[in-house]
N, C-alpha and C positions, 0 to 999 in steps of 0.2 A: 125752551125752543132750541132745536139743533142749530149748530153754527153753519151748516151747509147741507146740501143735498145733491145727489147725482142727477136728479130729474130736473135740471135747469131748462127752462123754455128756450126755444131756438132764438128768440129775440134777444135774450141776454148774451148768448154766444156772439151774435152779430155785433152787439155793443162792445164786447171785448175786443173785437177786431178793429172796429172803427175808432175806438179810443186809443189805439196804439199810436205813439208819436210818429210823425211823418218820417223822421229819419230811420225808423225801424220798420217801415211798412213791409219790407221783404221778409221780415221774421214773423209776421202775423200768423197765428195758428191756421191750420187748413180749413177748419170749419168756417171761419170768417171769410177766407178767400173764396171758398166755394159758393157762398151766398152773395158776395159783393163784387166778384171779379172773376175773369176766366182763370182756371186753375194754373195755366202755364204762363200767365202774364206777370204775376207779382204785383199787379196794380192795386190801388186802394179801392175800397167799396164805393159804389155810386152814391151820390148825395141822398137819393131817396132811401137807400138802405141805411145810410148813416142816421137819417132822421128817424126812421123806424126803430133802429137799435137804440138811439138815445131815449126815445119815448119808452121803450121797454125797460131800459135801465132805470129811468126815473120812477117807474111804477114798482120796481122790485124793492122790497124792504132791505135794509142795510145788512141784516145778519145773514142773508143768503147770497151775498155777492161773491163769497169765497167758495161757492158750492162746487165749482169745477175748476180744473187747472187752467182752462182757457180764460174764464172770466176772472177768477181770483188772481191769477198771476199777472194779468195785464193791468188790473186796477191797483194792485199792491206794489207794482214795480218789480215783479218777480218773473217777468216774461223771459223766455229763453234768450232773446236778444240782449236783455239787460244783464243777466247773470252769466252769460257766456256759455251756457249749456245748450247743445244742439237739441232741437225738438224733433224726435223721430217721426212725429205726425205732420211736421211742416211740409208744405208742398214745394217742390223744387222743379225747375224746368226739366222736362224730359221724363219725369216720373209718371207712372200710371196712377190714376186717381185711386185712392184707397177704397176698399170695399166698405159699404155702408154697414154700420153697426146696428143691431136691433134697437128700435126705439122703445125706451121704457115709458110706461105710463106715469104721468105726474103724480107726486104724492098729494095727500090731502092738504098739506100745508101750502104746496104750490098752487093747488086749485083754489083754495080759499084766498090766497094772495092775489091771484089773477082776478077773482070776482070782486075783491074788496081792496083795491089799491090804496085808497085814502086811509082806511082803517089800518092797513098793514104798515103804512108809513108812520102813523101815529103810534102804533104799538112798538114798532122798531125804535123810534125815538124815546119812548117811555122806558123801554128796557135798557137802552144805553144810558139814560140819565140815572136810573136806579143802580145800574152797575157802577157808574162813576161815584155816586154817593156812597155806596157800600165800601168801595175801595178806599175812598178818601177818609171816611169815618174810621175804618180799621187802621189807617196809617197815622191818624192824629189822635187816636183815643189814648187818654192818660191811663196810668196804672194805679190810680187811686181815685176813690169816689169823691174825695175832697176837691179834686181838680176838674171834675166834670162840670161844664157850663157851656153856654152858647159860644163864647169866644174861642173855646178849644177847637170847635168844629168849623171855624171860619179861617183857619190857618192854611198856609200854602205848603204842602208836603214836598220836601226836596226829593224824597224817594220816588214820588210819582213823576217828577220831571226827568230824573235820570232814567227811569224805566221807559218813559216815552221815547227818549233819545235812542236807547238801545233797540226798542222795537222798530223804529224807523230804519235802522241799519241792517236788520236781519231779513233773510228770505222767509218764505211762508212757513215751512215746516218747523225750522228751529224757533221761529217767533212764537208759534202756537205752543210748542213744548215748553219754552221758557216762561211764557205767560201763565200756563197752567201751573207750573212748578212754583212760580212767584205767588200765585193765589193760595196755594197750599201752605207755603211758608208764612204768608200773611195771616192765614187762619190760625196757624200754630201760635204765632206771636199774640194774636187776639185772645186765644184761649189762656195763654200765660198771663196776659193782662188781667183777664177776669179772675184768675186764681190769685194774682197779686192783690186785687181789690178785696177779695174775700178774706185773705189772710191778714191784710192790714186792718180790716174792720174787726176781725175776731181775735187775732193773735198779735196785732201791733207790729207785724213784720211782713216782709215779702215772701212769696212762695219759693222754696228751694227745690229745683228740679232733681237734685240728687237724693234728697232726704225725705221729702214731704209727701210722696205719693201714698205712703202707707196711712197717712192721716186722713185721707179721703174715706177710707173704710170706717174710721172712728166717727167722722162727720155723719156718715150714713146711719151708724148705730145711734148717734145722738138724735137725729131726726126721727128715727123709728121709735125711740123712747118718748119723744116729745109729741109727735104727730100721729103715731100709729103706723103699723106695717103697710097697710094698703096705701095710705097717702104718700109714704116714703117711696114705695115701689113705683107709684105713678109719677112722682116727682123725678126719681132717678131715670126712669124710662124717657120721660119728656126731655130731661137734660141731655141724655145721650143722643136723642133725635136732633135736638137743636144744634149740638156740637157737630154731628155728622153733616147736617144741612149747611152749617156755616162753612165747612171745608169745601163742599161741592159748589155752593153758590159763589164763594169768593174765587174759586178756580175758574168757573164759567164766566164770572164778571171780568176777570183779568183777560181771558181769551177774547171776549167780546170787545173790550176796549182796544186790545191790540189789533183786532180786525178793522175797527173804525179808523184807527191811526193809519193802517196800511192803505185803506181805500182813499184816504184824504191826505196824501203825503204832504202836499204843499201847505195846506192849511195847518196840519199837525206840526210841520216843521217850524212855521212861523210862530204858532202858539207855544211850542216848546222853548224856542229862543226867548220869546217875551217873558214867559214864566220863569225861565232860568235867570234872566237879568233881574226880574222883580225879586226873586228869592235872594239873590246875592245882595241886592240893595237893602232889602229888609233886614237881612242878617247883619250886614256891615253897620247899618245905622241903628240897629237895635229897636226897630219899630215894633210897637205893641198895640194890642187892642184889649182893653180891660185887664191890663197887667199880664197879658199872655203874648209872647213873641209871635209875630206874624209868620216868620220863617220857621217851619217845623222840620225836625229830623227825628221825631218821636220814635218811629219804628226802628230806625238804625240805632238810636240810643238804647232802646229796649233790648235789641239783640246783643249789643255790646254789654249791657248790664247783666243779662242772663249768662253770657259767656264768662264774665268776670266772677259772677256768683259761683258758677261751677268750679272754676279754677281755685277760687278762695276756699271753697269747701274741701277740695282735695288737699290743698296745702294745710288747712287747719287740722284735718284728720291726722296727718303725720306729726304736726307740731304738738297737738294736744296729747297725743299718746306719750310723748316725752314728759310733758307737764304732769300727767296723772301718776307717773312713776315716782315723783318727788313728794314726800310727805313729812312735815315737820314732826309729827307724832307717830310715824310709822314704826319705829323701833323702840318706843317707850315701853318699859317693863310694866306688866299689869298692875303692880302695886303702886306705881306712880301715875296712874290714870284716875282723874277726878277723886282724889282722896277726901276732899272737903264735902263730898256728897254721899259718903258711905252711910248706909242706914236709911237713906231717903227713897221713897217711891217716886220715880220720875215719870212724868207724862209729857210727851212731845205731841202736841195736837195741832193739826192743820185744819183751818176752816176754809172751805172752798170759796174762791173768788173774793175773799175778804181783803179789800184794798183801801188805799188812802181815800178814795172817792166816797166811800161809805161814811167817813167821818167828816169830810169837808165839803162835799157837794151840797148845794142849797136845797135840793129836792130830797136826798136821802139823809143828810146829816142831822136834821132836827130829831127825827125818830131814833136814829142809831145813837147819837150822842146822849139822848135822854136815857136810853136803855143802858149804855155803858156807865153813866153816872149812877143810875139806880143799882146796877149790879156791883159797882165798886162799893157803894154804901152797904149792900147786903154782905159782901165779902168781909168788910171791916167789922161788921157786927158779929160775924162768925169767927173773927180772930185772924183773918187773912189780910195780907198787904200785897200790893202789886207795883211793879215798875214797868213802864212802857216806852218803846222807841219805834224807829222805822228801819226797815230793810228794803233795799231796792231789788226787786225780783228779777230773775234771769228770764222770765217769760211773762206773757201778757195775754189776758183774755181766755187762755186755755193751756193745754199741755201741762197740767198740774204736776206731773211727775218730774218735770224739769225744775220746778220750784222746790219740790221735796228733796230731790237729790242734790241740788245746789246747796241748800241749807245744811244738809247732813254730811256732805262730802267735803265742804270747804273749797270746792272747785266751781268755776263759772260754767255751768252746763246749760247752754243756750240753744242747743239743737239736738236732734235725735242721734247723730253720729257721736257726739260727745257723751251722750247718755249711754249708748252701747259700749263705748270705750271704757267708761268708768265702771259700769256694771260687770265688765269682764276683768277688771283689775283687782288688786289687793289693797287699793287705797283705803285707808281706815275711815269708815263712816262714824258719825257721832253716836248712832245707836249701837254699832258694833263695839264701840269703846266700852260700853257697860258690860257686854258679854265677855269681852277680852279681859276685863278686870277680874272676872271670877266672882264678883260680889252681887251680881244681879241676874235674875231670870228675865228674858226679853220676849215680849209678845207684841204682835201687830193686830190691830182691829181695823179691817179694811172692807167696809160695806160696799165700796165702789168696785172692788175686784170681783169679776165674774168669770174668770178663766185662769189658767195656770199662770203663776207669778214667780218666775225663777229669780227675780230680784230679792227674794227673801234671804238668800244666802249672802248677798252683798251687804244688806242692811243688818245682818247679824241677828235675825229674829228666830228664837227657838220655835215659836208657834205663831201661825197667822190664821185669824178667823176671817174668811171672805164672806161675800154676800149670802152664800148658801149654808153657812155654818153658825148663823146667829139665831136660827129658829123663827125667823119672821114669817108670819102668815097674813099680814095685812097687805094693802095695795101699794104699788110703787107711786111715788110722787114725781111724775115725769121721769127725768134721768135718774134721780136719786132712788136707790132701791129700798130705803127705809128711813124713817125720821131719825134725826140725831138723838132725840131723847131716848128712843128705843135702843139705838146703838150703845149709848152710854149705860143704860140699865143692864143690857146684856154683858157689857164689859164688867160691870159690878158683880153680876151673878156668876159669871164664868171664870173671871180672873181676879179682879181686885178684891172682891169680898171673901175669897177663899183663903184659909190659913195655909201658910207655907211652912213646910217642915224641914226644908233644906237650909234654913238660916239665911237665905238670900233675900235681898230687897227686889222690887219689881221695877222694870223699865218698860214702858209701853209707848208705841207709836200709834196714834189714833187719827184717822182721817174722817172728818165730818162732811157730809155731802148735801145736806138739805139746802144749802145756799148755792148749789150749782144751777146754772141757767137751764131752762128758761124762767125759773122762779114762779112757776105755777103748775099745779096748786102747791101751796105752802102748808106744812103741818102746823098744828097748834099744840100748845102744851096741855097735857092731861095729868091727872094725878099719877104719881110715880107708882103707886100700888095698883093702878088700873091698867097698866101697860100690857100685861099678859103676853100673848103671842103676836100682838100688833093688830089684831082684828078691830080694836077700838078705833083705829084710824080710818075705817072704811067710810063712815059717814062724813068725816072731816075732808077726806079726799074728794068725795062725790060733790060736796058743797063748795069746793074751792074753784078758783078761776081755771079756765081752760088755757092750756099752754099756747094754743094757736092765737088766742085773743091777745095775750100778753106780748108774744113775739112781735106782733104787727104794730104795737103801740109803744113808741119810745118812752113817753112820759110814764106810762103804766109800768113798763119794764123797770124803770128807775125806782118807782115807788115800791114795787113788789120785791125788787132786789134788796132794798133797804129793810123791808120787813123780814126777809129771809135771814139777814145778818142778825137782826134783833132776836129772832127765834134761836139761831145757833148759839149765840152768846148767852142767852137766857138758859138754854138747856145745859150748856157746859158748866156755867157757874152755879146753877142749882144743884147739879150733880156734885160739884166740889163741896158746897156747904152742907149737903146731905150725907155724903159718903167719905169726904176727905178726913185726914188725920193730921196730927202734929208733924208727921214725917212726909206728907204729900207735897210735892213740888210740881207745879204745872207750868209748862212753857207752851203758850198758845200764839199762833201767828197765822196770817193769810198766806196763801201760796202765790197769788197773783191778783192783779186788778181785774175787774169784770171787763167785758168787751167794750169797744170804743163807743158803741151806741148808748151805753149806760154811763161809762166813766168820762166820756168826752173825747174829742178828736186829738187833743194834745195833753192828755192826762199823763202824769208821771207813772212809773212802774213801782212806786213805793207801796209797801204793805205794813200794817201794824204788827208789833210783836210785844208780848207781855210775859213777865215772869211773876208767878204768884206763889206765895208760901206763907206758912204761919211762923216758922222759925226765922227770927230777925237776922240770924247770921247768914242765911241764904242770900237775902237781898243786900246785906252789908258788903258781900263780896263783889257786887256790881255797882256799888255806890258811885264809883268814879266814872261810870259810863255816861252820866248826865241824863239818864232817862227820866221821864215824868212819873210822878206818883199817880196811881190809879190805872184803870184799864184804857183810858183815852190819852194817847200821846199828844203832847203839845205840837202845834204847827211847826215850831222851830226846834223840836227835839232832834237829837243826832240822827243822821241817816247814814247807814253803812250798806255796802254791797252785801247781798245775801250770802255770798261765798265767804265773807269775813267772819260770819257768826261762829262757825265751828271752832276755829282757833282761839277766838276771844273767850268763848265759853269754857273751853278746856283750860285755858290759862287762868281764868278767874277762879276756877274751882280746884286749883292746885296741881294740874297735870304738868309733868316735866317734859319739855321737848327733847326728843331723840330722833333727829332727822333720818329719813330713809331716802337714799338717792337712787335713781334709776340707773 
């Protein structure tokens, strides 16, 4: 409903004149004077006119009281006599009566209001209440889903009290402009709150206004892979509409409340003073309801937090650029890099979302631990041995590339800006170490890469096989482009199983994706000789769970996540026992924990890591690390930051530090 209309009934104009304080009677607008007194007398309206005007004002809904300058200014305290601005239309002794303006026909809203005064008052009150609720909810809304509860919305927002005081002091036009702008700002803060909630749930951190906008495109791609293009487009369109409506509705709500405050200055002033005293008292005494402070400044705190986050990001960009230029092994001669691994085929394998929760959560752990113990036994029978520990990932719930690059660069890469900085640097990655040594050919197996990947140069990979270069003709398994078993078989056929004539060993970086959310449908193991081009998985995919069903069910998500980890570890260790040799060394680890809905609201960022080899000398080199025997690290096994792994690994296998300083 519009805030005002030019087609105000004459009765409302009379009200504006009769409501003028007695001391300002001479300044009353001409319309009121013409109807209530002689034009040249300056006298107040007659009692009868005053009664009629009061009745008309009583019947007029609140949102239309500002419709004209005569009515709105008088009721809001903005009359010419009050703000000192002469009114060119005011009648003065000796002036000729102004020519009558053409009378406009009432709008449909005015006609309906005149016919239904009771309903109009109820509607006006309801709209005001709704506006107040929306503004207060936006002001006190927390930035985390963990903090949402009834107590949060029973708080007293200090920002609303200050806003009301400012609105009381402003004339009409500045007040409306400021109220609308405040509503837009509040909507923007609400949007950022929503983004913070989502990022905390999925990535275990808050939204970064500088760096994270590009991730929204990745989120849309994920939904498209999980729910289909049509559902994703519909959801995206709906979300855009909701956001736009939020901006419009909060702006209109703030304007409406400012108009109500202006029309009822005395009541609003008293209420503002009382609320201000109550807020100060609650804040000073630390009064709480359900462990939530009654005095709220959530919106102001959110604005301060966002500002600090932006400033911190800009500072970090400059500081991290200097850190990335320093490298303990940057100038190490090729012959002095990993000499104790010469002749070994090295496999660095990341399993998507393989986190500590898979091994320790009461829902997932029984199945995963059983699989790890069974696969450890199978490896032992095949002559392999394993050592396992924990690394604390630089990311959580997603952004896998941050975990990969942190592990391989030896730098803490916790955001997109750091990632871009490192990718553009010559800081030595662990995989590039093997190419720099001159003793290894380097290959990447990346079934999750579906577009150009310039990072290949930084990681020092001679050849990368992406999702389109592995010959897969079977169905996608939600986000995962192909089952891990198929990926590993293609690695064997295209790379590992081929004879090398250059005398070099092989170093491979492999990313396994079957354990990527939403964990439905999940592939099943088939005979290795039956894999073919992947068509064998069509029936398995069709019979699997629907991703939409699993996404909506937390318990089922946890169960299916655990099954996906079992599948990935089974596929990898079966590949090793089937195709590995005396010289094969496998380093396998998770890149991050699964999302909070699966791992828990307060889960750690730890991920398992294992080194597997037949040659006992390989594991002897890390005997002093204190890692557990087998594929399952003990609960109290050592925990390192993921960024510490590169230097520890290089040192353990004989690399000589030669620092490079920026």
